[in-house]
N, CA, C and O atoms as CSV, one atom per row, in Angstrom:
chain,resi,resn,atom,element,x,y,z
A,1,UNK,N,N,0.847,-1.169,0.000
A,1,UNK,CA,C,0.000,0.000,0.000
A,1,UNK,C,C,0.889,1.226,0.000
A,1,UNK,O,O,1.861,1.305,0.750
A,2,UNK,N,N,0.543,2.191,-0.856
A,2,UNK,CA,C,1.324,3.416,-0.895
A,2,UNK,C,C,0.444,4.578,-0.450
A,2,UNK,O,O,-0.782,4.528,-0.551
A,3,UNK,N,N,1.093,5.613,0.039
A,3,UNK,CA,C,0.393,6.806,0.470
A,3,UNK,C,C,0.671,7.897,-0.543
A,3,UNK,O,O,1.819,8.101,-0.938
A,4,UNK,N,N,-0.376,8.605,-0.969
A,4,UNK,CA,C,-0.223,9.679,-1.939
A,4,UNK,C,C,-0.218,11.010,-1.216
A,4,UNK,O,O,-1.004,11.236,-0.296
A,5,UNK,N,N,0.659,11.872,-1.632
A,5,UNK,CA,C,0.735,13.212,-1.083
A,5,UNK,C,C,0.629,14.212,-2.226
A,5,UNK,O,O,1.047,13.922,-3.347
A,6,UNK,N,N,0.095,15.341,-1.959
A,6,UNK,CA,C,0.048,16.410,-2.937
A,6,UNK,C,C,1.405,17.105,-2.905
A,6,UNK,O,O,1.891,17.486,-1.840
A,7,UNK,N,N,2.007,17.265,-4.075
A,7,UNK,CA,C,3.313,17.906,-4.151
A,7,UNK,C,C,3.185,19.381,-3.808
A,7,UNK,O,O,2.105,19.955,-3.950
A,8,UNK,N,N,4.273,20.006,-3.356
A,8,UNK,CA,C,4.218,21.447,-3.073
A,8,UNK,C,C,3.769,22.254,-4.282
A,8,UNK,O,O,3.029,23.227,-4.136
A,9,UNK,N,N,4.204,21.864,-5.470
A,9,UNK,CA,C,3.806,22.599,-6.673
A,9,UNK,C,C,2.307,22.482,-6.906
A,9,UNK,O,O,1.662,23.453,-7.300
A,10,UNK,N,N,1.750,21.305,-6.667
A,10,UNK,CA,C,0.320,21.113,-6.842
A,10,UNK,C,C,-0.455,21.926,-5.820
A,10,UNK,O,O,-1.459,22.554,-6.156
A,11,UNK,N,N,0.002,21.920,-4.581
A,11,UNK,CA,C,-0.651,22.711,-3.548
A,11,UNK,C,C,-0.583,24.192,-3.908
A,11,UNK,O,O,-1.554,24.924,-3.710
A,12,UNK,N,N,0.551,24.635,-4.431
A,12,UNK,CA,C,0.689,26.030,-4.846
A,12,UNK,C,C,-0.301,26.345,-5.969
A,12,UNK,O,O,-0.897,27.423,-5.986
A,13,UNK,N,N,-0.476,25.423,-6.891
A,13,UNK,CA,C,-1.424,25.630,-7.986
A,13,UNK,C,C,-2.842,25.755,-7.459
A,13,UNK,O,O,-3.602,26.617,-7.901
A,14,UNK,N,N,-3.195,24.906,-6.525
A,14,UNK,CA,C,-4.525,24.964,-5.937
A,14,UNK,C,C,-4.747,26.284,-5.211
A,14,UNK,O,O,-5.823,26.874,-5.302
A,15,UNK,N,N,-3.738,26.743,-4.496
A,15,UNK,CA,C,-3.845,28.008,-3.784
A,15,UNK,C,C,-3.940,29.182,-4.754
A,15,UNK,O,O,-4.703,30.120,-4.526
A,16,UNK,N,N,-3.161,29.128,-5.839
A,16,UNK,CA,C,-3.230,30.179,-6.856
A,16,UNK,C,C,-4.615,30.220,-7.477
A,16,UNK,O,O,-5.181,31.297,-7.662
A,17,UNK,N,N,-5.160,29.064,-7.797
A,17,UNK,CA,C,-6.482,29.002,-8.400
A,17,UNK,C,C,-7.521,29.570,-7.452
A,17,UNK,O,O,-8.394,30.328,-7.876
A,18,UNK,N,N,-7.445,29.221,-6.192
A,18,UNK,CA,C,-8.400,29.738,-5.212
A,18,UNK,C,C,-8.289,31.258,-5.114
A,18,UNK,O,O,-9.300,31.954,-5.026
A,19,UNK,N,N,-7.086,31.757,-5.130
A,19,UNK,CA,C,-6.879,33.201,-5.029
A,19,UNK,C,C,-7.401,33.921,-6.272
A,19,UNK,O,O,-7.959,35.014,-6.170
A,20,UNK,N,N,-7.218,33.312,-7.440
A,20,UNK,CA,C,-7.626,33.949,-8.679
A,20,UNK,C,C,-9.113,33.812,-8.963
A,20,UNK,O,O,-9.688,34.634,-9.677
A,21,UNK,N,N,-9.739,32.780,-8.409
A,21,UNK,CA,C,-11.138,32.517,-8.734
A,21,UNK,C,C,-12.077,33.523,-8.108
A,21,UNK,O,O,-13.136,33.809,-8.667
A,22,UNK,N,N,-11.710,34.069,-6.956
A,22,UNK,CA,C,-12.558,35.046,-6.296
A,22,UNK,C,C,-13.833,34.452,-5.733
A,22,UNK,O,O,-14.760,35.192,-5.403
A,23,UNK,N,N,-13.902,33.125,-5.614
A,23,UNK,CA,C,-15.123,32.492,-5.127
A,23,UNK,C,C,-15.124,32.340,-3.620
A,23,UNK,O,O,-16.177,32.109,-3.025
A,24,UNK,N,N,-13.982,32.462,-2.997
A,24,UNK,CA,C,-13.927,32.298,-1.550
A,24,UNK,C,C,-14.487,33.543,-0.871
A,24,UNK,O,O,-14.171,34.664,-1.269
A,25,UNK,N,N,-15.309,33.351,0.142
A,25,UNK,CA,C,-15.915,34.462,0.851
A,25,UNK,C,C,-14.869,35.203,1.673
A,25,UNK,O,O,-14.930,36.423,1.823
A,26,UNK,N,N,-13.927,34.463,2.194
A,26,UNK,CA,C,-12.850,35.076,2.956
A,26,UNK,C,C,-11.560,34.367,2.630
A,26,UNK,O,O,-11.560,33.234,2.149
A,27,UNK,N,N,-10.476,35.031,2.892
A,27,UNK,CA,C,-9.173,34.458,2.593
A,27,UNK,C,C,-8.915,33.285,3.530
A,27,UNK,O,O,-8.991,33.445,4.748
A,28,UNK,N,N,-8.603,32.079,2.970
A,28,UNK,CA,C,-8.362,30.926,3.831
A,28,UNK,C,C,-7.096,31.094,4.651
A,28,UNK,O,O,-6.136,31.729,4.216
A,29,UNK,N,N,-7.108,30.525,5.821
A,29,UNK,CA,C,-5.947,30.570,6.693
A,29,UNK,C,C,-5.101,29.329,6.435
A,29,UNK,O,O,-5.654,28.251,6.216
A,30,UNK,N,N,-3.758,29.451,6.455
A,30,UNK,CA,C,-2.901,28.291,6.192
A,30,UNK,C,C,-3.248,27.095,7.073
A,30,UNK,O,O,-3.227,25.959,6.600
A,31,UNK,N,N,-3.564,27.326,8.332
A,31,UNK,CA,C,-3.895,26.214,9.213
A,31,UNK,C,C,-5.137,25.479,8.699
A,31,UNK,O,O,-5.177,24.249,8.699
A,32,UNK,N,N,-6.149,26.237,8.263
A,32,UNK,CA,C,-7.379,25.632,7.771
A,32,UNK,C,C,-7.120,24.832,6.496
A,32,UNK,O,O,-7.686,23.752,6.326
A,33,UNK,N,N,-6.266,25.345,5.589
A,33,UNK,CA,C,-5.949,24.631,4.362
A,33,UNK,C,C,-5.251,23.317,4.678
A,33,UNK,O,O,-5.570,22.283,4.092
A,34,UNK,N,N,-4.304,23.357,5.601
A,34,UNK,CA,C,-3.602,22.132,5.973
A,34,UNK,C,C,-4.562,21.133,6.584
A,34,UNK,O,O,-4.477,19.939,6.297
A,35,UNK,N,N,-5.472,21.598,7.420
A,35,UNK,CA,C,-6.451,20.713,8.052
A,35,UNK,C,C,-7.342,20.079,6.988
A,35,UNK,O,O,-7.610,18.878,7.028
A,36,UNK,N,N,-7.805,20.903,6.022
A,36,UNK,CA,C,-8.664,20.381,4.975
A,36,UNK,C,C,-7.938,19.315,4.164
A,36,UNK,O,O,-8.504,18.262,3.872
A,37,UNK,N,N,-6.677,19.585,3.798
A,37,UNK,CA,C,-5.898,18.620,3.035
A,37,UNK,C,C,-5.703,17.340,3.831
A,37,UNK,O,O,-5.829,16.245,3.283
A,38,UNK,N,N,-5.397,17.465,5.118
A,38,UNK,CA,C,-5.166,16.284,5.944
A,38,UNK,C,C,-6.442,15.468,6.079
A,38,UNK,O,O,-6.389,14.239,6.051
A,39,UNK,N,N,-7.604,16.134,6.228
A,39,UNK,CA,C,-8.864,15.400,6.330
A,39,UNK,C,C,-9.139,14.639,5.043
A,39,UNK,O,O,-9.585,13.492,5.081
A,40,UNK,N,N,-8.875,15.271,3.902
A,40,UNK,CA,C,-9.066,14.616,2.619
A,40,UNK,C,C,-8.124,13.425,2.491
A,40,UNK,O,O,-8.530,12.358,2.031
A,41,UNK,N,N,-6.873,13.601,2.893
A,41,UNK,CA,C,-5.893,12.527,2.824
A,41,UNK,C,C,-6.293,11.375,3.738
A,41,UNK,O,O,-6.183,10.212,3.350
A,42,UNK,N,N,-6.753,11.683,4.941
A,42,UNK,CA,C,-7.184,10.628,5.851
A,42,UNK,C,C,-8.351,9.864,5.253
A,42,UNK,O,O,-8.446,8.648,5.419
A,43,UNK,N,N,-9.218,10.545,4.577
A,43,UNK,CA,C,-10.367,9.908,3.977
A,43,UNK,C,C,-9.940,8.875,2.923
A,43,UNK,O,O,-10.426,7.744,2.932
A,44,UNK,N,N,-9.039,9.263,2.022
A,44,UNK,CA,C,-8.564,8.310,1.011
A,44,UNK,C,C,-7.737,7.217,1.668
A,44,UNK,O,O,-7.806,6.057,1.261
A,45,UNK,N,N,-6.956,7.575,2.679
A,45,UNK,CA,C,-6.189,6.563,3.394
A,45,UNK,C,C,-7.125,5.521,3.995
A,45,UNK,O,O,-6.877,4.320,3.898
A,46,UNK,N,N,-8.192,5.989,4.611
A,46,UNK,CA,C,-9.156,5.077,5.232
A,46,UNK,C,C,-9.849,4.224,4.162
A,46,UNK,O,O,-10.046,3.023,4.346
A,47,UNK,N,N,-10.211,4.851,3.058
A,47,UNK,CA,C,-10.875,4.125,1.978
A,47,UNK,C,C,-9.970,3.022,1.430
A,47,UNK,O,O,-10.436,1.914,1.163
A,48,UNK,N,N,-8.692,3.316,1.262
A,48,UNK,CA,C,-7.755,2.306,0.765
A,48,UNK,C,C,-7.574,1.205,1.800
A,48,UNK,O,O,-7.569,0.022,1.461
A,49,UNK,N,N,-7.425,1.596,3.062
A,49,UNK,CA,C,-7.230,0.610,4.128
A,49,UNK,C,C,-8.412,-0.346,4.231
A,49,UNK,O,O,-8.228,-1.532,4.504
A,50,UNK,N,N,-9.614,0.159,4.016
A,50,UNK,CA,C,-10.810,-0.653,4.170
A,50,UNK,C,C,-11.205,-1.404,2.896
A,50,UNK,O,O,-12.123,-2.222,2.929
A,51,UNK,N,N,-10.532,-1.141,1.784
A,51,UNK,CA,C,-10.885,-1.781,0.511
A,51,UNK,C,C,-10.660,-3.291,0.589
A,51,UNK,O,O,-9.533,-3.758,0.751
A,52,UNK,N,N,-11.762,-4.045,0.468
A,52,UNK,CA,C,-11.678,-5.496,0.572
A,52,UNK,C,C,-12.339,-6.211,-0.602
A,52,UNK,O,O,-12.314,-7.440,-0.672
A,53,UNK,N,N,-12.925,-5.460,-1.516
A,53,UNK,CA,C,-13.617,-6.091,-2.642
A,53,UNK,C,C,-13.262,-5.360,-3.928
A,53,UNK,O,O,-12.663,-4.285,-3.914
A,54,UNK,N,N,-13.650,-5.977,-5.039
A,54,UNK,CA,C,-13.435,-5.334,-6.336
A,54,UNK,C,C,-14.171,-3.995,-6.397
A,54,UNK,O,O,-13.645,-3.026,-6.944
A,55,UNK,N,N,-15.369,-3.933,-5.846
A,55,UNK,CA,C,-16.139,-2.692,-5.849
A,55,UNK,C,C,-15.444,-1.609,-5.017
A,55,UNK,O,O,-15.442,-0.435,-5.387
A,56,UNK,N,N,-14.858,-2.020,-3.896
A,56,UNK,CA,C,-14.121,-1.056,-3.065
A,56,UNK,C,C,-12.955,-0.468,-3.846
A,56,UNK,O,O,-12.724,0.741,-3.803
A,57,UNK,N,N,-12.221,-1.314,-4.557
A,57,UNK,CA,C,-11.065,-0.838,-5.316
A,57,UNK,C,C,-11.500,0.000,-6.514
A,57,UNK,O,O,-10.782,0.913,-6.923
A,58,UNK,N,N,-12.665,-0.299,-7.079
A,58,UNK,CA,C,-13.191,0.535,-8.165
A,58,UNK,C,C,-13.543,1.925,-7.624
A,58,UNK,O,O,-13.337,2.927,-8.309
A,59,UNK,N,N,-14.067,1.985,-6.412
A,59,UNK,CA,C,-14.381,3.284,-5.798
A,59,UNK,C,C,-13.107,4.097,-5.559
A,59,UNK,O,O,-13.088,5.309,-5.770
A,60,UNK,N,N,-12.056,3.426,-5.122
A,60,UNK,CA,C,-10.765,4.100,-4.934
A,60,UNK,C,C,-10.246,4.583,-6.288
A,60,UNK,O,O,-9.759,5.708,-6.406
A,61,UNK,N,N,-10.351,3.739,-7.298
A,61,UNK,CA,C,-9.908,4.113,-8.643
A,61,UNK,C,C,-10.661,5.345,-9.126
A,61,UNK,O,O,-10.069,6.237,-9.733
A,62,UNK,N,N,-11.950,5.398,-8.862
A,62,UNK,CA,C,-12.759,6.547,-9.264
A,62,UNK,C,C,-12.261,7.824,-8.593
A,62,UNK,O,O,-12.221,8.881,-9.222
A,63,UNK,N,N,-11.885,7.730,-7.327
A,63,UNK,CA,C,-11.360,8.915,-6.628
A,63,UNK,C,C,-10.081,9.405,-7.291
A,63,UNK,O,O,-9.884,10.609,-7.457
A,64,UNK,N,N,-9.205,8.464,-7.672
A,64,UNK,CA,C,-7.963,8.872,-8.330
A,64,UNK,C,C,-8.242,9.449,-9.724
A,64,UNK,O,O,-7.562,10.381,-10.152
A,65,UNK,N,N,-9.236,8.902,-10.432
A,65,UNK,CA,C,-9.611,9.464,-11.736
A,65,UNK,C,C,-10.137,10.892,-11.563
A,65,UNK,O,O,-9.798,11.787,-12.338
A,66,UNK,N,N,-10.967,11.091,-10.542
A,66,UNK,CA,C,-11.489,12.439,-10.266
A,66,UNK,C,C,-10.351,13.402,-9.934
A,66,UNK,O,O,-10.348,14.551,-10.376
A,67,UNK,N,N,-9.394,12.926,-9.158
A,67,UNK,CA,C,-8.232,13.748,-8.816
A,67,UNK,C,C,-7.451,14.120,-10.071
A,67,UNK,O,O,-7.020,15.263,-10.225
A,68,UNK,N,N,-7.272,13.154,-10.968
A,68,UNK,CA,C,-6.555,13.410,-12.219
A,68,UNK,C,C,-7.274,14.471,-13.051
A,68,UNK,O,O,-6.639,15.345,-13.642
A,69,UNK,N,N,-8.595,14.385,-13.091
A,69,UNK,CA,C,-9.384,15.365,-13.833
A,69,UNK,C,C,-9.205,16.757,-13.242
A,69,UNK,O,O,-9.085,17.736,-13.978
A,70,UNK,N,N,-9.189,16.846,-11.929
A,70,UNK,CA,C,-8.974,18.141,-11.273
A,70,UNK,C,C,-7.591,18.695,-11.607
A,70,UNK,O,O,-7.447,19.889,-11.871
A,71,UNK,N,N,-6.579,17.837,-11.598
A,71,UNK,CA,C,-5.233,18.283,-11.939
A,71,UNK,C,C,-5.183,18.801,-13.384
A,71,UNK,O,O,-4.556,19.825,-13.659
A,72,UNK,N,N,-5.845,18.089,-14.301
A,72,UNK,CA,C,-5.856,18.514,-15.706
A,72,UNK,C,C,-6.578,19.850,-15.869
A,72,UNK,O,O,-6.149,20.703,-16.647
A,73,UNK,N,N,-7.668,20.024,-15.137
A,73,UNK,CA,C,-8.395,21.292,-15.189
A,73,UNK,C,C,-7.509,22.441,-14.722
A,73,UNK,O,O,-7.451,23.491,-15.360
A,74,UNK,N,N,-6.827,22.233,-13.612
A,74,UNK,CA,C,-5.915,23.261,-13.097
A,74,UNK,C,C,-4.779,23.526,-14.082
A,74,UNK,O,O,-4.384,24.675,-14.279
A,75,UNK,N,N,-4.260,22.479,-14.697
A,75,UNK,CA,C,-3.175,22.654,-15.674
A,75,UNK,C,C,-3.650,23.524,-16.828
A,75,UNK,O,O,-2.924,24.413,-17.273
A,76,UNK,N,N,-4.856,23.277,-17.316
A,76,UNK,CA,C,-5.402,24.081,-18.404
A,76,UNK,C,C,-5.567,25.539,-18.010
A,76,UNK,O,O,-5.288,26.439,-18.802
A,77,UNK,N,N,-6.020,25.768,-16.790
A,77,UNK,CA,C,-6.178,27.139,-16.319
A,77,UNK,C,C,-4.832,27.850,-16.236
A,77,UNK,O,O,-4.718,29.011,-16.629
A,78,UNK,N,N,-3.828,27.169,-15.735
A,78,UNK,CA,C,-2.503,27.790,-15.629
A,78,UNK,C,C,-1.860,27.961,-16.999
A,78,UNK,O,O,-1.079,28.890,-17.205
A,79,UNK,N,N,-2.177,27.087,-17.925
A,79,UNK,CA,C,-1.664,27.237,-19.284
A,79,UNK,C,C,-2.230,28.529,-19.902
A,79,UNK,O,O,-1.505,29.288,-20.545
A,80,UNK,N,N,-3.532,28.761,-19.697
A,80,UNK,CA,C,-4.146,29.989,-20.203
A,80,UNK,C,C,-3.582,31.227,-19.503
A,80,UNK,O,O,-3.359,32.258,-20.138
A,81,UNK,N,N,-3.353,31.119,-18.191
A,81,UNK,CA,C,-2.751,32.243,-17.466
A,81,UNK,C,C,-1.361,32.563,-18.014
A,81,UNK,O,O,-1.018,33.730,-18.201
A,82,UNK,N,N,-0.569,31.535,-18.268
A,82,UNK,CA,C,0.781,31.751,-18.803
A,82,UNK,C,C,0.720,32.497,-20.132
A,82,UNK,O,O,1.521,33.397,-20.386
A,83,UNK,N,N,-0.239,32.113,-20.981
A,83,UNK,CA,C,-0.395,32.794,-22.271
A,83,UNK,C,C,-0.737,34.272,-22.062
A,83,UNK,O,O,-0.192,35.146,-22.738
A,84,UNK,N,N,-1.630,34.536,-21.133
A,84,UNK,CA,C,-2.000,35.933,-20.850
A,84,UNK,C,C,-0.790,36.720,-20.339
A,84,UNK,O,O,-0.536,37.845,-20.769
A,85,UNK,N,N,-0.059,36.110,-19.422
A,85,UNK,CA,C,1.125,36.793,-18.888
A,85,UNK,C,C,2.140,37.069,-19.992
A,85,UNK,O,O,2.750,38.138,-20.025
A,86,UNK,N,N,2.321,36.117,-20.888
A,86,UNK,CA,C,3.275,36.306,-21.991
A,86,UNK,C,C,2.841,37.481,-22.880
A,86,UNK,O,O,3.679,38.165,-23.468
A,87,UNK,N,N,1.529,37.705,-22.970
A,87,UNK,CA,C,1.030,38.842,-23.751
A,87,UNK,C,C,1.049,40.129,-22.936
A,87,UNK,O,O,0.722,41.196,-23.457
A,88,UNK,N,N,1.430,40.041,-21.662
A,88,UNK,CA,C,1.511,41.219,-20.804
A,88,UNK,C,C,0.191,41.622,-20.175
A,88,UNK,O,O,0.070,42.727,-19.646
A,89,UNK,N,N,-0.799,40.746,-20.225
A,89,UNK,CA,C,-2.101,41.070,-19.650
A,89,UNK,C,C,-2.106,40.828,-18.146
A,89,UNK,O,O,-1.668,39.781,-17.671
A,90,UNK,N,N,-2.606,41.807,-17.410
A,90,UNK,CA,C,-2.785,41.648,-15.978
A,90,UNK,C,C,-1.521,41.752,-15.149
A,90,UNK,O,O,-1.484,41.305,-14.003
A,91,UNK,N,N,-0.475,42.347,-15.733
A,91,UNK,CA,C,0.789,42.472,-14.994
A,91,UNK,C,C,1.347,43.876,-15.175
A,91,UNK,O,O,0.925,44.630,-16.052
A,92,UNK,N,N,2.301,44.201,-14.326
A,92,UNK,CA,C,2.979,45.493,-14.424
A,92,UNK,C,C,4.162,45.402,-15.364
A,92,UNK,O,O,3.996,45.167,-16.561
A,93,UNK,N,N,5.364,45.590,-14.822
A,93,UNK,CA,C,6.576,45.533,-15.655
A,93,UNK,C,C,6.735,44.181,-16.352
A,93,UNK,O,O,6.315,43.146,-15.834
A,94,UNK,N,N,7.337,44.212,-17.513
A,94,UNK,CA,C,7.523,42.999,-18.331
A,94,UNK,C,C,8.238,41.901,-17.551
A,94,UNK,O,O,7.934,40.724,-17.747
A,95,UNK,N,N,9.178,42.249,-16.674
A,95,UNK,CA,C,9.899,41.240,-15.887
A,95,UNK,C,C,8.926,40.414,-15.061
A,95,UNK,O,O,9.115,39.208,-14.909
A,96,UNK,N,N,7.887,41.049,-14.525
A,96,UNK,CA,C,6.881,40.306,-13.764
A,96,UNK,C,C,6.138,39.327,-14.653
A,96,UNK,O,O,5.865,38.199,-14.241
A,97,UNK,N,N,5.808,39.742,-15.864
A,97,UNK,CA,C,5.072,38.878,-16.781
A,97,UNK,C,C,5.853,37.603,-17.074
A,97,UNK,O,O,5.284,36.511,-17.082
A,98,UNK,N,N,7.128,37.737,-17.310
A,98,UNK,CA,C,7.963,36.567,-17.611
A,98,UNK,C,C,8.032,35.627,-16.415
A,98,UNK,O,O,7.896,34.413,-16.562
A,99,UNK,N,N,8.241,36.186,-15.248
A,99,UNK,CA,C,8.318,35.350,-14.036
A,99,UNK,C,C,6.988,34.647,-13.779
A,99,UNK,O,O,6.962,33.461,-13.452
A,100,UNK,N,N,5.886,35.378,-13.925
A,100,UNK,CA,C,4.568,34.782,-13.704
A,100,UNK,C,C,4.290,33.678,-14.722
A,100,UNK,O,O,3.793,32.611,-14.361
A,101,UNK,N,N,4.607,33.927,-15.980
A,101,UNK,CA,C,4.386,32.917,-17.022
A,101,UNK,C,C,5.241,31.679,-16.759
A,101,UNK,O,O,4.759,30.554,-16.882
A,102,UNK,N,N,6.498,31.882,-16.400
A,102,UNK,CA,C,7.381,30.748,-16.100
A,102,UNK,C,C,6.839,29.932,-14.928
A,102,UNK,O,O,6.878,28.702,-14.944
A,103,UNK,N,N,6.337,30.628,-13.919
A,103,UNK,CA,C,5.769,29.939,-12.752
A,103,UNK,C,C,4.568,29.100,-13.177
A,103,UNK,O,O,4.454,27.937,-12.792
A,104,UNK,N,N,3.679,29.686,-13.965
A,104,UNK,CA,C,2.503,28.945,-14.432
A,104,UNK,C,C,2.906,27.727,-15.271
A,104,UNK,O,O,2.334,26.647,-15.122
A,105,UNK,N,N,3.875,27.907,-16.135
A,105,UNK,CA,C,4.325,26.794,-16.982
A,105,UNK,C,C,4.924,25.670,-16.136
A,105,UNK,O,O,4.755,24.494,-16.459
A,106,UNK,N,N,5.611,26.022,-15.071
A,106,UNK,CA,C,6.135,25.011,-14.153
A,106,UNK,C,C,4.988,24.259,-13.479
A,106,UNK,O,O,5.033,23.037,-13.335
A,107,UNK,N,N,3.970,25.000,-13.070
A,107,UNK,CA,C,2.803,24.361,-12.455
A,107,UNK,C,C,2.088,23.444,-13.438
A,107,UNK,O,O,1.636,22.362,-13.065
A,108,UNK,N,N,1.985,23.872,-14.687
A,108,UNK,CA,C,1.341,23.042,-15.712
A,108,UNK,C,C,2.056,21.693,-15.806
A,108,UNK,O,O,1.419,20.640,-15.831
A,109,UNK,N,N,3.360,21.741,-15.857
A,109,UNK,CA,C,4.146,20.502,-15.958
A,109,UNK,C,C,3.917,19.609,-14.735
A,109,UNK,O,O,3.690,18.408,-14.877
A,110,UNK,N,N,3.975,20.193,-13.542
A,110,UNK,CA,C,3.763,19.418,-12.312
A,110,UNK,C,C,2.349,18.846,-12.240
A,110,UNK,O,O,2.153,17.694,-11.851
A,111,UNK,N,N,1.376,19.660,-12.616
A,111,UNK,CA,C,-0.015,19.200,-12.557
A,111,UNK,C,C,-0.280,18.079,-13.553
A,111,UNK,O,O,-1.008,17.136,-13.242
A,112,UNK,N,N,0.294,18.169,-14.730
A,112,UNK,CA,C,0.094,17.097,-15.725
A,112,UNK,C,C,0.788,15.813,-15.273
A,112,UNK,O,O,0.281,14.716,-15.505
A,113,UNK,N,N,1.939,15.949,-14.632
A,113,UNK,CA,C,2.613,14.775,-14.069
A,113,UNK,C,C,1.753,14.166,-12.969
A,113,UNK,O,O,1.595,12.947,-12.905
A,114,UNK,N,N,1.201,15.005,-12.109
A,114,UNK,CA,C,0.338,14.517,-11.031
A,114,UNK,C,C,-0.906,13.834,-11.595
A,114,UNK,O,O,-1.348,12.816,-11.062
A,115,UNK,N,N,-1.471,14.384,-12.662
A,115,UNK,CA,C,-2.643,13.762,-13.292
A,115,UNK,C,C,-2.293,12.370,-13.822
A,115,UNK,O,O,-3.050,11.418,-13.635
A,116,UNK,N,N,-1.150,12.263,-14.478
A,116,UNK,CA,C,-0.729,10.956,-15.008
A,116,UNK,C,C,-0.515,9.954,-13.869
A,116,UNK,O,O,-0.884,8.785,-13.987
A,117,UNK,N,N,0.076,10.410,-12.782
A,117,UNK,CA,C,0.311,9.520,-11.642
A,117,UNK,C,C,-1.002,9.102,-10.988
A,117,UNK,O,O,-1.142,7.954,-10.566
A,118,UNK,N,N,-1.960,10.017,-10.900
A,118,UNK,CA,C,-3.262,9.677,-10.332
A,118,UNK,C,C,-3.978,8.657,-11.217
A,118,UNK,O,O,-4.616,7.735,-10.709
A,119,UNK,N,N,-3.876,8.817,-12.526
A,119,UNK,CA,C,-4.497,7.831,-13.444
A,119,UNK,C,C,-3.819,6.469,-13.320
A,119,UNK,O,O,-4.471,5.430,-13.419
A,120,UNK,N,N,-2.514,6.484,-13.105
A,120,UNK,CA,C,-1.800,5.220,-12.907
A,120,UNK,C,C,-2.278,4.536,-11.623
A,120,UNK,O,O,-2.466,3.320,-11.597
A,121,UNK,N,N,-2.471,5.315,-10.566
A,121,UNK,CA,C,-2.994,4.747,-9.319
A,121,UNK,C,C,-4.384,4.154,-9.545
A,121,UNK,O,O,-4.693,3.080,-9.030
A,122,UNK,N,N,-5.217,4.849,-10.311
A,122,UNK,CA,C,-6.557,4.334,-10.612
A,122,UNK,C,C,-6.453,2.996,-11.334
A,122,UNK,O,O,-7.160,2.046,-10.997
A,123,UNK,N,N,-5.577,2.923,-12.323
A,123,UNK,CA,C,-5.415,1.677,-13.074
A,123,UNK,C,C,-4.924,0.537,-12.179
A,123,UNK,O,O,-5.390,-0.597,-12.289
A,124,UNK,N,N,-3.990,0.849,-11.303
A,124,UNK,CA,C,-3.479,-0.180,-10.394
A,124,UNK,C,C,-4.583,-0.698,-9.471
A,124,UNK,O,O,-4.659,-1.900,-9.215
A,125,UNK,N,N,-5.432,0.193,-8.973
A,125,UNK,CA,C,-6.539,-0.257,-8.121
A,125,UNK,C,C,-7.550,-1.070,-8.920
A,125,UNK,O,O,-8.143,-2.005,-8.383
A,126,UNK,N,N,-7.756,-0.740,-10.172
A,126,UNK,CA,C,-8.653,-1.549,-11.004
A,126,UNK,C,C,-8.071,-2.950,-11.209
A,126,UNK,O,O,-8.804,-3.939,-11.200
A,127,UNK,N,N,-6.762,-3.027,-11.393
A,127,UNK,CA,C,-6.119,-4.341,-11.541
A,127,UNK,C,C,-6.270,-5.169,-10.281
A,127,UNK,O,O,-6.535,-6.369,-10.352
A,128,UNK,N,N,-6.103,-4.531,-9.111
A,128,UNK,CA,C,-6.278,-5.239,-7.849
A,128,UNK,C,C,-7.721,-5.757,-7.749
A,128,UNK,O,O,-7.961,-6.895,-7.348
A,129,UNK,N,N,-8.673,-4.893,-8.124
A,129,UNK,CA,C,-10.076,-5.306,-8.087
A,129,UNK,C,C,-10.348,-6.483,-9.007
A,129,UNK,O,O,-11.088,-7.391,-8.630
A,130,UNK,N,N,-9.774,-6.494,-10.195
A,130,UNK,CA,C,-9.958,-7.617,-11.130
A,130,UNK,C,C,-9.385,-8.906,-10.552
A,130,UNK,O,O,-9.985,-9.973,-10.674
A,131,UNK,N,N,-8.222,-8.796,-9.925
A,131,UNK,CA,C,-7.612,-9.978,-9.322
A,131,UNK,C,C,-8.489,-10.521,-8.203
A,131,UNK,O,O,-8.583,-11.736,-8.026
A,132,UNK,N,N,-9.125,-9.647,-7.455
A,132,UNK,CA,C,-9.993,-10.070,-6.359
A,132,UNK,C,C,-11.244,-10.765,-6.859
A,132,UNK,O,O,-11.777,-11.646,-6.184
A,133,UNK,N,N,-11.719,-10.381,-8.034
A,133,UNK,CA,C,-12.958,-10.966,-8.541
A,133,UNK,C,C,-12.736,-12.255,-9.308
A,133,UNK,O,O,-13.698,-12.873,-9.762
A,134,UNK,N,N,-11.494,-12.672,-9.463
A,134,UNK,CA,C,-11.202,-13.926,-10.194
A,134,UNK,C,C,-11.238,-15.113,-9.258
A,134,UNK,O,O,-11.018,-16.245,-9.689
């Protein structure tokens, strides 16, 4: 059994998206974000620990597929942000635009890697489920 962690780059992407989306009623506190992440991690940890049937492993696989989709969505958003920054939209001096675009492009790469890894985890859980049903 392996434990999955969100990489610092992925967490940074999630925080950037939250800050840019403007949907939060108030600015989240770092302690609250860490607590939320830990609760989510404990939930998947518990789900994996309790998985005893093919259906249980399919449910775990679905969670990893959903996670991969979220990573891909974030990657697309950061890809669009990088393009805007490269055009100089929403930034001050040109030096800021380059740094912001480079940061977004780095996040895109990390998020796409995380999406691929989450899909691999989903596939592995599906294989475990198939073995259990044989």
